[in-house]
mmCIF file of the N, C-alpha and C atoms, coordinates in Angstrom:
data_MODEL
# 
_entry.id   MODEL 
# 
loop_
_atom_site.group_PDB 
_atom_site.id 
_atom_site.type_symbol 
_atom_site.label_atom_id 
_atom_site.label_alt_id 
_atom_site.label_comp_id 
_atom_site.label_asym_id 
_atom_site.label_entity_id 
_atom_site.label_seq_id 
_atom_site.pdbx_PDB_ins_code 
_atom_site.Cartn_x 
_atom_site.Cartn_y 
_atom_site.Cartn_z 
_atom_site.occupancy 
_atom_site.B_iso_or_equiv 
_atom_site.pdbx_formal_charge 
_atom_site.auth_seq_id 
_atom_site.auth_comp_id 
_atom_site.auth_asym_id 
_atom_site.auth_atom_id 
_atom_site.pdbx_PDB_model_num 
ATOM 1   N N  . UNK A 1 1  ? 97.962  138.538 92.506  1.00 0.00 ? 1  UNK A N  1 
ATOM 2   C CA . UNK A 1 1  ? 98.047  137.557 93.560  1.00 0.00 ? 1  UNK A CA 1 
ATOM 3   C C  . UNK A 1 1  ? 99.469  137.509 94.117  1.00 0.00 ? 1  UNK A C  1 
ATOM 4   N N  . UNK A 1 2  ? 99.615  137.460 95.426  1.00 0.00 ? 2  UNK A N  1 
ATOM 5   C CA . UNK A 1 2  ? 100.954 137.327 95.999  1.00 0.00 ? 2  UNK A CA 1 
ATOM 6   C C  . UNK A 1 2  ? 101.550 135.974 95.661  1.00 0.00 ? 2  UNK A C  1 
ATOM 7   N N  . UNK A 1 3  ? 102.772 135.978 95.192  1.00 0.00 ? 3  UNK A N  1 
ATOM 8   C CA . UNK A 1 3  ? 103.489 134.745 94.903  1.00 0.00 ? 3  UNK A CA 1 
ATOM 9   C C  . UNK A 1 3  ? 104.899 134.873 95.446  1.00 0.00 ? 3  UNK A C  1 
ATOM 10  N N  . UNK A 1 4  ? 105.220 134.117 96.445  1.00 0.00 ? 4  UNK A N  1 
ATOM 11  C CA . UNK A 1 4  ? 106.561 134.163 97.009  1.00 0.00 ? 4  UNK A CA 1 
ATOM 12  C C  . UNK A 1 4  ? 106.890 135.509 97.647  1.00 0.00 ? 4  UNK A C  1 
ATOM 13  N N  . UNK A 1 5  ? 105.894 136.167 98.237  1.00 0.00 ? 5  UNK A N  1 
ATOM 14  C CA . UNK A 1 5  ? 106.149 137.442 98.892  1.00 0.00 ? 5  UNK A CA 1 
ATOM 15  C C  . UNK A 1 5  ? 106.114 138.646 97.954  1.00 0.00 ? 5  UNK A C  1 
ATOM 16  N N  . UNK A 1 6  ? 105.804 138.447 96.682  1.00 0.00 ? 6  UNK A N  1 
ATOM 17  C CA . UNK A 1 6  ? 105.755 139.555 95.720  1.00 0.00 ? 6  UNK A CA 1 
ATOM 18  C C  . UNK A 1 6  ? 104.348 139.720 95.192  1.00 0.00 ? 6  UNK A C  1 
ATOM 19  N N  . UNK A 1 7  ? 103.992 140.926 94.880  1.00 0.00 ? 7  UNK A N  1 
ATOM 20  C CA . UNK A 1 7  ? 102.698 141.191 94.271  1.00 0.00 ? 7  UNK A CA 1 
ATOM 21  C C  . UNK A 1 7  ? 102.902 141.222 92.767  1.00 0.00 ? 7  UNK A C  1 
ATOM 22  N N  . UNK A 1 8  ? 102.164 140.395 92.070  1.00 0.00 ? 8  UNK A N  1 
ATOM 23  C CA . UNK A 1 8  ? 102.274 140.291 90.620  1.00 0.00 ? 8  UNK A CA 1 
ATOM 24  C C  . UNK A 1 8  ? 101.115 141.058 90.003  1.00 0.00 ? 8  UNK A C  1 
ATOM 25  N N  . UNK A 1 9  ? 101.421 141.968 89.090  1.00 0.00 ? 9  UNK A N  1 
ATOM 26  C CA . UNK A 1 9  ? 100.382 142.730 88.403  1.00 0.00 ? 9  UNK A CA 1 
ATOM 27  C C  . UNK A 1 9  ? 100.222 142.215 86.987  1.00 0.00 ? 9  UNK A C  1 
ATOM 28  N N  . UNK A 1 10 ? 99.119  142.572 86.385  1.00 0.00 ? 10 UNK A N  1 
ATOM 29  C CA . UNK A 1 10 ? 98.860  142.160 85.012  1.00 0.00 ? 10 UNK A CA 1 
ATOM 30  C C  . UNK A 1 10 ? 99.847  142.846 84.076  1.00 0.00 ? 10 UNK A C  1 
ATOM 31  N N  . UNK A 1 11 ? 100.259 142.164 83.015  1.00 0.00 ? 11 UNK A N  1 
ATOM 32  C CA . UNK A 1 11 ? 101.151 142.801 82.050  1.00 0.00 ? 11 UNK A CA 1 
ATOM 33  C C  . UNK A 1 11 ? 100.509 144.055 81.464  1.00 0.00 ? 11 UNK A C  1 
ATOM 34  N N  . UNK A 1 12 ? 101.308 145.073 81.265  1.00 0.00 ? 12 UNK A N  1 
ATOM 35  C CA . UNK A 1 12 ? 100.802 146.304 80.691  1.00 0.00 ? 12 UNK A CA 1 
ATOM 36  C C  . UNK A 1 12 ? 100.186 147.240 81.722  1.00 0.00 ? 12 UNK A C  1 
ATOM 37  N N  . UNK A 1 13 ? 100.195 146.855 82.995  1.00 0.00 ? 13 UNK A N  1 
ATOM 38  C CA . UNK A 1 13 ? 99.613  147.703 84.043  1.00 0.00 ? 13 UNK A CA 1 
ATOM 39  C C  . UNK A 1 13 ? 100.677 148.600 84.663  1.00 0.00 ? 13 UNK A C  1 
ATOM 40  N N  . UNK A 1 14 ? 101.634 149.003 83.847  1.00 0.00 ? 14 UNK A N  1 
ATOM 41  C CA . UNK A 1 14 ? 102.692 149.866 84.370  1.00 0.00 ? 14 UNK A CA 1 
ATOM 42  C C  . UNK A 1 14 ? 102.789 151.139 83.537  1.00 0.00 ? 14 UNK A C  1 
ATOM 43  N N  . UNK A 1 15 ? 103.426 152.122 84.111  1.00 0.00 ? 15 UNK A N  1 
ATOM 44  C CA . UNK A 1 15 ? 103.656 153.408 83.452  1.00 0.00 ? 15 UNK A CA 1 
ATOM 45  C C  . UNK A 1 15 ? 105.155 153.633 83.471  1.00 0.00 ? 15 UNK A C  1 
ATOM 46  N N  . UNK A 1 16 ? 105.811 153.371 82.352  1.00 0.00 ? 16 UNK A N  1 
ATOM 47  C CA . UNK A 1 16 ? 107.270 153.447 82.252  1.00 0.00 ? 16 UNK A CA 1 
ATOM 48  C C  . UNK A 1 16 ? 107.941 152.580 83.312  1.00 0.00 ? 16 UNK A C  1 
ATOM 49  N N  . UNK A 1 17 ? 107.402 151.403 83.532  1.00 0.00 ? 17 UNK A N  1 
ATOM 50  C CA . UNK A 1 17 ? 107.984 150.468 84.485  1.00 0.00 ? 17 UNK A CA 1 
ATOM 51  C C  . UNK A 1 17 ? 107.544 150.677 85.918  1.00 0.00 ? 17 UNK A C  1 
ATOM 52  N N  . UNK A 1 18 ? 106.675 151.628 86.162  1.00 0.00 ? 18 UNK A N  1 
ATOM 53  C CA . UNK A 1 18 ? 106.198 151.907 87.511  1.00 0.00 ? 18 UNK A CA 1 
ATOM 54  C C  . UNK A 1 18 ? 104.704 151.613 87.584  1.00 0.00 ? 18 UNK A C  1 
ATOM 55  N N  . UNK A 1 19 ? 104.178 151.382 88.776  1.00 0.00 ? 19 UNK A N  1 
ATOM 56  C CA . UNK A 1 19 ? 102.721 151.175 88.898  1.00 0.00 ? 19 UNK A CA 1 
ATOM 57  C C  . UNK A 1 19 ? 101.950 152.380 88.380  1.00 0.00 ? 19 UNK A C  1 
ATOM 58  N N  . UNK A 1 20 ? 100.782 152.136 87.800  1.00 0.00 ? 20 UNK A N  1 
ATOM 59  C CA . UNK A 1 20 ? 99.998  153.218 87.192  1.00 0.00 ? 20 UNK A CA 1 
ATOM 60  C C  . UNK A 1 20 ? 99.602  154.290 88.199  1.00 0.00 ? 20 UNK A C  1 
ATOM 61  N N  . UNK A 1 21 ? 99.383  153.914 89.434  1.00 0.00 ? 21 UNK A N  1 
ATOM 62  C CA . UNK A 1 21 ? 99.011  154.892 90.445  1.00 0.00 ? 21 UNK A CA 1 
ATOM 63  C C  . UNK A 1 21 ? 100.093 155.925 90.696  1.00 0.00 ? 21 UNK A C  1 
ATOM 64  N N  . UNK A 1 22 ? 101.330 155.569 90.413  1.00 0.00 ? 22 UNK A N  1 
ATOM 65  C CA . UNK A 1 22 ? 102.437 156.498 90.612  1.00 0.00 ? 22 UNK A CA 1 
ATOM 66  C C  . UNK A 1 22 ? 102.351 157.674 89.642  1.00 0.00 ? 22 UNK A C  1 
ATOM 67  N N  . UNK A 1 23 ? 101.838 157.451 88.451  1.00 0.00 ? 23 UNK A N  1 
ATOM 68  C CA . UNK A 1 23 ? 101.660 158.539 87.491  1.00 0.00 ? 23 UNK A CA 1 
ATOM 69  C C  . UNK A 1 23 ? 100.641 159.540 88.018  1.00 0.00 ? 23 UNK A C  1 
ATOM 70  N N  . UNK A 1 24 ? 99.549  159.051 88.591  1.00 0.00 ? 24 UNK A N  1 
ATOM 71  C CA . UNK A 1 24 ? 98.538  159.932 89.177  1.00 0.00 ? 24 UNK A CA 1 
ATOM 72  C C  . UNK A 1 24 ? 99.138  160.728 90.328  1.00 0.00 ? 24 UNK A C  1 
ATOM 73  N N  . UNK A 1 25 ? 99.885  160.061 91.166  1.00 0.00 ? 25 UNK A N  1 
ATOM 74  C CA . UNK A 1 25 ? 100.532 160.728 92.287  1.00 0.00 ? 25 UNK A CA 1 
ATOM 75  C C  . UNK A 1 25 ? 101.508 161.800 91.811  1.00 0.00 ? 25 UNK A C  1 
ATOM 76  N N  . UNK A 1 26 ? 102.303 161.480 90.796  1.00 0.00 ? 26 UNK A N  1 
ATOM 77  C CA . UNK A 1 26 ? 103.278 162.425 90.274  1.00 0.00 ? 26 UNK A CA 1 
ATOM 78  C C  . UNK A 1 26 ? 102.606 163.676 89.720  1.00 0.00 ? 26 UNK A C  1 
ATOM 79  N N  . UNK A 1 27 ? 101.588 163.490 88.868  1.00 0.00 ? 27 UNK A N  1 
ATOM 80  C CA . UNK A 1 27 ? 100.946 164.641 88.241  1.00 0.00 ? 27 UNK A CA 1 
ATOM 81  C C  . UNK A 1 27 ? 100.148 165.464 89.258  1.00 0.00 ? 27 UNK A C  1 
ATOM 82  N N  . UNK A 1 28 ? 99.595  164.816 90.269  1.00 0.00 ? 28 UNK A N  1 
ATOM 83  C CA . UNK A 1 28 ? 98.906  165.553 91.334  1.00 0.00 ? 28 UNK A CA 1 
ATOM 84  C C  . UNK A 1 28 ? 99.891  166.413 92.105  1.00 0.00 ? 28 UNK A C  1 
ATOM 85  N N  . UNK A 1 29 ? 101.020 165.852 92.465  1.00 0.00 ? 29 UNK A N  1 
ATOM 86  C CA . UNK A 1 29 ? 102.055 166.601 93.186  1.00 0.00 ? 29 UNK A CA 1 
ATOM 87  C C  . UNK A 1 29 ? 102.621 167.722 92.317  1.00 0.00 ? 29 UNK A C  1 
ATOM 88  N N  . UNK A 1 30 ? 102.817 167.453 91.034  1.00 0.00 ? 30 UNK A N  1 
ATOM 89  C CA . UNK A 1 30 ? 103.340 168.478 90.136  1.00 0.00 ? 30 UNK A CA 1 
ATOM 90  C C  . UNK A 1 30 ? 102.369 169.652 90.041  1.00 0.00 ? 30 UNK A C  1 
ATOM 91  N N  . UNK A 1 31 ? 101.082 169.383 89.889  1.00 0.00 ? 31 UNK A N  1 
ATOM 92  C CA . UNK A 1 31 ? 100.093 170.448 89.806  1.00 0.00 ? 31 UNK A CA 1 
ATOM 93  C C  . UNK A 1 31 ? 100.009 171.222 91.115  1.00 0.00 ? 31 UNK A C  1 
ATOM 94  N N  . UNK A 1 32 ? 100.103 170.518 92.247  1.00 0.00 ? 32 UNK A N  1 
ATOM 95  C CA . UNK A 1 32 ? 100.059 171.183 93.544  1.00 0.00 ? 32 UNK A CA 1 
ATOM 96  C C  . UNK A 1 32 ? 101.236 172.139 93.698  1.00 0.00 ? 32 UNK A C  1 
ATOM 97  N N  . UNK A 1 33 ? 102.428 171.713 93.310  1.00 0.00 ? 33 UNK A N  1 
ATOM 98  C CA . UNK A 1 33 ? 103.613 172.578 93.391  1.00 0.00 ? 33 UNK A CA 1 
ATOM 99  C C  . UNK A 1 33 ? 103.502 173.762 92.429  1.00 0.00 ? 33 UNK A C  1 
ATOM 100 N N  . UNK A 1 34 ? 103.033 173.519 91.239  1.00 0.00 ? 34 UNK A N  1 
ATOM 101 C CA . UNK A 1 34 ? 102.846 174.597 90.262  1.00 0.00 ? 34 UNK A CA 1 
ATOM 102 C C  . UNK A 1 34 ? 101.887 175.649 90.819  1.00 0.00 ? 34 UNK A C  1 
ATOM 103 N N  . UNK A 1 35 ? 100.793 175.203 91.398  1.00 0.00 ? 35 UNK A N  1 
ATOM 104 C CA . UNK A 1 35 ? 99.810  176.130 91.963  1.00 0.00 ? 35 UNK A CA 1 
ATOM 105 C C  . UNK A 1 35 ? 100.381 176.882 93.155  1.00 0.00 ? 35 UNK A C  1 
ATOM 106 N N  . UNK A 1 36 ? 101.111 176.182 94.013  1.00 0.00 ? 36 UNK A N  1 
ATOM 107 C CA . UNK A 1 36 ? 101.675 176.815 95.211  1.00 0.00 ? 36 UNK A CA 1 
ATOM 108 C C  . UNK A 1 36 ? 102.647 177.934 94.834  1.00 0.00 ? 36 UNK A C  1 
ATOM 109 N N  . UNK A 1 37 ? 103.604 177.636 93.979  1.00 0.00 ? 37 UNK A N  1 
ATOM 110 C CA . UNK A 1 37 ? 104.591 178.649 93.604  1.00 0.00 ? 37 UNK A CA 1 
ATOM 111 C C  . UNK A 1 37 ? 103.971 179.751 92.747  1.00 0.00 ? 37 UNK A C  1 
ATOM 112 N N  . UNK A 1 38 ? 102.967 179.416 91.955  1.00 0.00 ? 38 UNK A N  1 
ATOM 113 C CA . UNK A 1 38 ? 102.269 180.432 91.193  1.00 0.00 ? 38 UNK A CA 1 
ATOM 114 C C  . UNK A 1 38 ? 101.525 181.403 92.090  1.00 0.00 ? 38 UNK A C  1 
ATOM 115 N N  . UNK A 1 39 ? 100.895 180.905 93.144  1.00 0.00 ? 39 UNK A N  1 
ATOM 116 C CA . UNK A 1 39 ? 100.178 181.782 94.069  1.00 0.00 ? 39 UNK A CA 1 
ATOM 117 C C  . UNK A 1 39 ? 101.155 182.658 94.851  1.00 0.00 ? 39 UNK A C  1 
ATOM 118 N N  . UNK A 1 40 ? 102.336 182.164 95.136  1.00 0.00 ? 40 UNK A N  1 
ATOM 119 C CA . UNK A 1 40 ? 103.336 182.994 95.806  1.00 0.00 ? 40 UNK A CA 1 
ATOM 120 C C  . UNK A 1 40 ? 103.751 184.158 94.914  1.00 0.00 ? 40 UNK A C  1 
ATOM 121 N N  . UNK A 1 41 ? 103.892 183.915 93.631  1.00 0.00 ? 41 UNK A N  1 
ATOM 122 C CA . UNK A 1 41 ? 104.239 184.991 92.699  1.00 0.00 ? 41 UNK A CA 1 
ATOM 123 C C  . UNK A 1 41 ? 103.091 185.991 92.589  1.00 0.00 ? 41 UNK A C  1 
ATOM 124 N N  . UNK A 1 42 ? 101.865 185.498 92.563  1.00 0.00 ? 42 UNK A N  1 
ATOM 125 C CA . UNK A 1 42 ? 100.718 186.398 92.485  1.00 0.00 ? 42 UNK A CA 1 
ATOM 126 C C  . UNK A 1 42 ? 100.565 187.231 93.749  1.00 0.00 ? 42 UNK A C  1 
ATOM 127 N N  . UNK A 1 43 ? 101.030 186.731 94.876  1.00 0.00 ? 43 UNK A N  1 
ATOM 128 C CA . UNK A 1 43 ? 100.971 187.492 96.122  1.00 0.00 ? 43 UNK A CA 1 
ATOM 129 C C  . UNK A 1 43 ? 101.755 188.794 95.996  1.00 0.00 ? 43 UNK A C  1 
ATOM 130 N N  . UNK A 1 44 ? 102.957 188.741 95.445  1.00 0.00 ? 44 UNK A N  1 
ATOM 131 C CA . UNK A 1 44 ? 103.758 189.953 95.245  1.00 0.00 ? 44 UNK A CA 1 
ATOM 132 C C  . UNK A 1 44 ? 103.051 190.896 94.276  1.00 0.00 ? 44 UNK A C  1 
ATOM 133 N N  . UNK A 1 45 ? 102.516 190.360 93.192  1.00 0.00 ? 45 UNK A N  1 
ATOM 134 C CA . UNK A 1 45 ? 101.810 191.208 92.227  1.00 0.00 ? 45 UNK A CA 1 
ATOM 135 C C  . UNK A 1 45 ? 100.592 191.873 92.851  1.00 0.00 ? 45 UNK A C  1 
ATOM 136 N N  . UNK A 1 46 ? 99.863  191.155 93.695  1.00 0.00 ? 46 UNK A N  1 
ATOM 137 C CA . UNK A 1 46 ? 98.699  191.714 94.367  1.00 0.00 ? 46 UNK A CA 1 
ATOM 138 C C  . UNK A 1 46 ? 99.108  192.814 95.343  1.00 0.00 ? 46 UNK A C  1 
ATOM 139 N N  . UNK A 1 47 ? 100.174 192.584 96.095  1.00 0.00 ? 47 UNK A N  1 
ATOM 140 C CA . UNK A 1 47 ? 100.584 193.580 97.083  1.00 0.00 ? 47 UNK A CA 1 
ATOM 141 C C  . UNK A 1 47 ? 101.117 194.852 96.428  1.00 0.00 ? 47 UNK A C  1 
ATOM 142 N N  . UNK A 1 48 ? 101.742 194.744 95.261  1.00 0.00 ? 48 UNK A N  1 
ATOM 143 C CA . UNK A 1 48 ? 102.334 195.921 94.622  1.00 0.00 ? 48 UNK A CA 1 
ATOM 144 C C  . UNK A 1 48 ? 101.384 196.623 93.648  1.00 0.00 ? 48 UNK A C  1 
ATOM 145 N N  . UNK A 1 49 ? 100.261 196.019 93.327  1.00 0.00 ? 49 UNK A N  1 
ATOM 146 C CA . UNK A 1 49 ? 99.302  196.664 92.419  1.00 0.00 ? 49 UNK A CA 1 
ATOM 147 C C  . UNK A 1 49 ? 98.673  197.871 93.107  1.00 0.00 ? 49 UNK A C  1 
ATOM 148 N N  . UNK A 1 50 ? 98.323  198.853 92.322  1.00 0.00 ? 50 UNK A N  1 
ATOM 149 C CA . UNK A 1 50 ? 97.696  200.066 92.856  1.00 0.00 ? 50 UNK A CA 1 
ATOM 150 C C  . UNK A 1 50 ? 96.336  199.736 93.464  1.00 0.00 ? 50 UNK A C  1 
ATOM 151 N N  . UNK A 1 51 ? 95.949  200.519 94.455  1.00 0.00 ? 51 UNK A N  1 
ATOM 152 C CA . UNK A 1 51 ? 94.675  200.292 95.146  1.00 0.00 ? 51 UNK A CA 1 
ATOM 153 C C  . UNK A 1 51 ? 93.505  200.412 94.168  1.00 0.00 ? 51 UNK A C  1 
ATOM 154 N N  . UNK A 1 52 ? 93.565  201.372 93.265  1.00 0.00 ? 52 UNK A N  1 
ATOM 155 C CA . UNK A 1 52 ? 92.463  201.532 92.316  1.00 0.00 ? 52 UNK A CA 1 
ATOM 156 C C  . UNK A 1 52 ? 92.389  200.395 91.293  1.00 0.00 ? 52 UNK A C  1 
ATOM 157 N N  . UNK A 1 53 ? 93.404  199.551 91.248  1.00 0.00 ? 53 UNK A N  1 
ATOM 158 C CA . UNK A 1 53 ? 93.383  198.348 90.403  1.00 0.00 ? 53 UNK A CA 1 
ATOM 159 C C  . UNK A 1 53 ? 93.120  197.094 91.221  1.00 0.00 ? 53 UNK A C  1 
ATOM 160 N N  . UNK A 1 54 ? 92.725  197.245 92.484  1.00 0.00 ? 54 UNK A N  1 
ATOM 161 C CA . UNK A 1 54 ? 92.380  196.094 93.315  1.00 0.00 ? 54 UNK A CA 1 
ATOM 162 C C  . UNK A 1 54 ? 93.518  195.545 94.148  1.00 0.00 ? 54 UNK A C  1 
ATOM 163 N N  . UNK A 1 55 ? 94.670  196.194 94.120  1.00 0.00 ? 55 UNK A N  1 
ATOM 164 C CA . UNK A 1 55 ? 95.811  195.720 94.904  1.00 0.00 ? 55 UNK A CA 1 
ATOM 165 C C  . UNK A 1 55 ? 95.885  196.417 96.251  1.00 0.00 ? 55 UNK A C  1 
ATOM 166 N N  . UNK A 1 56 ? 97.000  196.231 96.928  1.00 0.00 ? 56 UNK A N  1 
ATOM 167 C CA . UNK A 1 56 ? 97.200  196.842 98.234  1.00 0.00 ? 56 UNK A CA 1 
ATOM 168 C C  . UNK A 1 56 ? 98.004  198.133 98.165  1.00 0.00 ? 56 UNK A C  1 
ATOM 169 N N  . UNK A 1 57 ? 98.690  198.377 97.056  1.00 0.00 ? 57 UNK A N  1 
ATOM 170 C CA . UNK A 1 57 ? 99.443  199.604 96.870  1.00 0.00 ? 57 UNK A CA 1 
ATOM 171 C C  . UNK A 1 57 ? 100.737 199.683 97.658  1.00 0.00 ? 57 UNK A C  1 
ATOM 172 N N  . UNK A 1 58 ? 101.299 198.541 98.045  1.00 0.00 ? 58 UNK A N  1 
ATOM 173 C CA . UNK A 1 58 ? 102.564 198.534 98.789  1.00 0.00 ? 58 UNK A CA 1 
ATOM 174 C C  . UNK A 1 58 ? 103.721 198.812 97.842  1.00 0.00 ? 58 UNK A C  1 
ATOM 175 N N  . UNK A 1 59 ? 104.822 199.316 98.397  1.00 0.00 ? 59 UNK A N  1 
ATOM 176 C CA . UNK A 1 59 ? 106.044 199.454 97.599  1.00 0.00 ? 59 UNK A CA 1 
ATOM 177 C C  . UNK A 1 59 ? 106.629 198.056 97.371  1.00 0.00 ? 59 UNK A C  1 
ATOM 178 N N  . UNK A 1 60 ? 107.500 197.963 96.388  1.00 0.00 ? 60 UNK A N  1 
ATOM 179 C CA . UNK A 1 60 ? 108.134 196.670 96.102  1.00 0.00 ? 60 UNK A CA 1 
ATOM 180 C C  . UNK A 1 60 ? 108.952 196.211 97.301  1.00 0.00 ? 60 UNK A C  1 
ATOM 181 N N  . UNK A 1 61 ? 109.625 197.134 97.972  1.00 0.00 ? 61 UNK A N  1 
ATOM 182 C CA . UNK A 1 61 ? 110.435 196.775 99.143  1.00 0.00 ? 61 UNK A CA 1 
ATOM 183 C C  . UNK A 1 61 ? 109.564 196.218 100.274 1.00 0.00 ? 61 UNK A C  1 
ATOM 184 N N  . UNK A 1 62 ? 108.448 196.883 100.558 1.00 0.00 ? 62 UNK A N  1 
ATOM 185 C CA . UNK A 1 62 ? 107.559 196.423 101.626 1.00 0.00 ? 62 UNK A CA 1 
ATOM 186 C C  . UNK A 1 62 ? 106.941 195.070 101.273 1.00 0.00 ? 62 UNK A C  1 
ATOM 187 N N  . UNK A 1 63 ? 106.524 194.920 100.034 1.00 0.00 ? 63 UNK A N  1 
ATOM 188 C CA . UNK A 1 63 ? 105.954 193.644 99.594  1.00 0.00 ? 63 UNK A CA 1 
ATOM 189 C C  . UNK A 1 63 ? 106.999 192.537 99.693  1.00 0.00 ? 63 UNK A C  1 
ATOM 190 N N  . UNK A 1 64 ? 108.250 192.862 99.359  1.00 0.00 ? 64 UNK A N  1 
ATOM 191 C CA . UNK A 1 64 ? 109.322 191.878 99.456  1.00 0.00 ? 64 UNK A CA 1 
ATOM 192 C C  . UNK A 1 64 ? 109.580 191.447 100.882 1.00 0.00 ? 64 UNK A C  1 
ATOM 193 N N  . UNK A 1 65 ? 109.505 192.395 101.819 1.00 0.00 ? 65 UNK A N  1 
ATOM 194 C CA . UNK A 1 65 ? 109.702 192.058 103.235 1.00 0.00 ? 65 UNK A CA 1 
ATOM 195 C C  . UNK A 1 65 ? 108.573 191.160 103.734 1.00 0.00 ? 65 UNK A C  1 
ATOM 196 N N  . UNK A 1 66 ? 107.344 191.500 103.384 1.00 0.00 ? 66 UNK A N  1 
ATOM 197 C CA . UNK A 1 66 ? 106.198 190.677 103.800 1.00 0.00 ? 66 UNK A CA 1 
ATOM 198 C C  . UNK A 1 66 ? 106.300 189.282 103.195 1.00 0.00 ? 66 UNK A C  1 
ATOM 199 N N  . UNK A 1 67 ? 106.649 189.228 101.922 1.00 0.00 ? 67 UNK A N  1 
ATOM 200 C CA . UNK A 1 67 ? 106.817 187.933 101.256 1.00 0.00 ? 67 UNK A CA 1 
ATOM 201 C C  . UNK A 1 67 ? 107.938 187.126 101.908 1.00 0.00 ? 67 UNK A C  1 
ATOM 202 N N  . UNK A 1 68 ? 109.045 187.784 102.217 1.00 0.00 ? 68 UNK A N  1 
ATOM 203 C CA . UNK A 1 68 ? 110.152 187.084 102.864 1.00 0.00 ? 68 UNK A CA 1 
ATOM 204 C C  . UNK A 1 68 ? 109.787 186.555 104.239 1.00 0.00 ? 68 UNK A C  1 
ATOM 205 N N  . UNK A 1 69 ? 109.045 187.338 105.008 1.00 0.00 ? 69 UNK A N  1 
ATOM 206 C CA . UNK A 1 69 ? 108.595 186.869 106.326 1.00 0.00 ? 69 UNK A CA 1 
ATOM 207 C C  . UNK A 1 69 ? 107.645 185.695 106.180 1.00 0.00 ? 69 UNK A C  1 
ATOM 208 N N  . UNK A 1 70 ? 106.734 185.790 105.230 1.00 0.00 ? 70 UNK A N  1 
ATOM 209 C CA . UNK A 1 70 ? 105.805 184.689 104.977 1.00 0.00 ? 70 UNK A CA 1 
ATOM 210 C C  . UNK A 1 70 ? 106.561 183.419 104.608 1.00 0.00 ? 70 UNK A C  1 
ATOM 211 N N  . UNK A 1 71 ? 107.522 183.554 103.724 1.00 0.00 ? 71 UNK A N  1 
ATOM 212 C CA . UNK A 1 71 ? 108.294 182.400 103.285 1.00 0.00 ? 71 UNK A CA 1 
ATOM 213 C C  . UNK A 1 71 ? 109.095 181.795 104.445 1.00 0.00 ? 71 UNK A C  1 
ATOM 214 N N  . UNK A 1 72 ? 109.686 182.665 105.258 1.00 0.00 ? 72 UNK A N  1 
ATOM 215 C CA . UNK A 1 72 ? 110.496 182.173 106.380 1.00 0.00 ? 72 UNK A CA 1 
ATOM 216 C C  . UNK A 1 72 ? 109.649 181.489 107.440 1.00 0.00 ? 72 UNK A C  1 
ATOM 217 N N  . UNK A 1 73 ? 108.462 181.993 107.663 1.00 0.00 ? 73 UNK A N  1 
ATOM 218 C CA . UNK A 1 73 ? 107.637 181.473 108.758 1.00 0.00 ? 73 UNK A CA 1 
ATOM 219 C C  . UNK A 1 73 ? 106.769 180.273 108.372 1.00 0.00 ? 73 UNK A C  1 
ATOM 220 N N  . UNK A 1 74 ? 106.341 180.180 107.122 1.00 0.00 ? 74 UNK A N  1 
ATOM 221 C CA . UNK A 1 74 ? 105.346 179.182 106.770 1.00 0.00 ? 74 UNK A CA 1 
ATOM 222 C C  . UNK A 1 74 ? 105.795 178.144 105.751 1.00 0.00 ? 74 UNK A C  1 
ATOM 223 N N  . UNK A 1 75 ? 107.060 178.130 105.387 1.00 0.00 ? 75 UNK A N  1 
ATOM 224 C CA . UNK A 1 75 ? 107.492 177.082 104.457 1.00 0.00 ? 75 UNK A CA 1 
ATOM 225 C C  . UNK A 1 75 ? 108.636 176.307 105.024 1.00 0.00 ? 75 UNK A C  1 
# 
């Protein structure tokens, strides 16, 4: 209930002194970042893998240039 312009929560409804919803937000953002950077690393591995192993067969230099352009343009 608002009291004097402040929202009062039930005791124990905090996560290290913060609202419980903040923990959900933090872990969701952390997982999203982990997945994003992990997929960027897998992109290089996919581009440099041999064609007979399901990759594109690019050289490391070419894959690095494509990755660098992707990073510069879309992040």
